[in-house]
C-alpha positions in Angstrom: 1.8 0.0 25.8 -1.4 1.7 24.9 -3.7 0.5 22.1 -2.8 3.4 19.8 0.9 2.7 20.1 0.3 -0.9 19.2 -1.8 0.0 16.2 0.8 2.5 15.0 3.6 -0.1 15.3 1.6 -2.6 13.4 0.9 -0.1 10.6 4.6 0.7 10.3 5.4 -3.0 10.2 2.9 -3.6 7.4 4.3 -0.7 5.4 7.9 -2.0 5.8 6.7 -5.5 4.6 4.9 -4.0 1.6 8.0 -1.9 0.7 10.3 -4.9 1.2 8.2 -7.0 -1.2 8.2 -4.1 -3.7 4.4 -3.9 -3.6 4.4 -0.2 -2.6 6.8 2.3 -4.2 7.7 5.5 -2.4 9.7 8.4 -3.7 10.9 11.5 -1.9 9.6 14.6 -3.6 12.0 16.8 -1.6 15.0 15.1 -3.2 13.4 15.2 -6.7 12.7 19.0 -6.2 16.3 19.6 -5.2 17.6 17.7 -8.3 15.3 19.9 -10.5 12.9 17.1 -11.3 9.1 17.3 -11.4 7.2 16.2 -8.2 5.2 13.1 -8.4 1.6 12.9 -7.0 0.0 15.6 -4.8 2.2 15.6 -1.8 5.3 17.7 -1.2 7.2 15.3 1.0 6.7 11.8 -0.5 4.7 10.1 -3.2 3.6 6.5 -3.1 1.8 4.0 -5.3 1.2 0.3 -5.9 3.9 -1.1 -8.1 2.1 -1.9 -11.4 5.0 -4.2 -12.5 4.8 -6.5 -9.5 2.3 -9.4 -9.7 1.9 -9.4 -5.9 0.3 -5.9 -6.2 -2.6 -7.3 -8.1 -3.0 -10.1 -5.5 -3.0 -7.5 -2.7 -5.5 -5.4 -4.5 -7.8 -8.4 -5.0 -7.5 -9.4 -1.4 -8.2 -5.8 -0.2 -11.3 -5.8 -2.4 -12.6 -9.1 -1.0 -11.8 -8.2 2.7 -13.3 -4.7 2.2 -16.6 -6.1 0.8 -16.8 -8.7 3.6 -16.1 -6.2 6.3 -18.2 -3.2 5.1 -20.6 -4.8 2.6 -20.8 -3.6 -1.0 -22.4 -0.2 -0.4 -20.2 0.5 2.7 -17.1 -0.5 0.9 -17.7 2.0 -2.0 -18.4 4.7 0.6 -15.1 4.0 2.3 -12.9 3.9 -0.8 -12.1 6.9 -3.1 -12.1 4.8 -6.3 -9.0 6.4 -7.8 -6.3 4.5 -9.7 -4.0 2.9 -7.1 -1.2 2.6 -9.6 -0.8 6.4 -10.1 1.5 8.4 -7.9 -0.4 9.9 -5.0 
């Protein structure tokens, strides 16, 4: 397997784990549109956010902050992130 396929498989695995632990919530905007409901977030196909009611979401957010600062430094970390609210539908 090539390196890109391995990285894509790991990314899918991490997403499945986050969804299984209810840390990330995903909603299909196509289904909401067909039912006559308002779309969430910016995308047409699906919207996702960190679950604000799950305490593990705050642990993941804190770990991401710490690892990001260690990996990129303070200035580099703020350049790499968008600074938006992770608990809103995106």
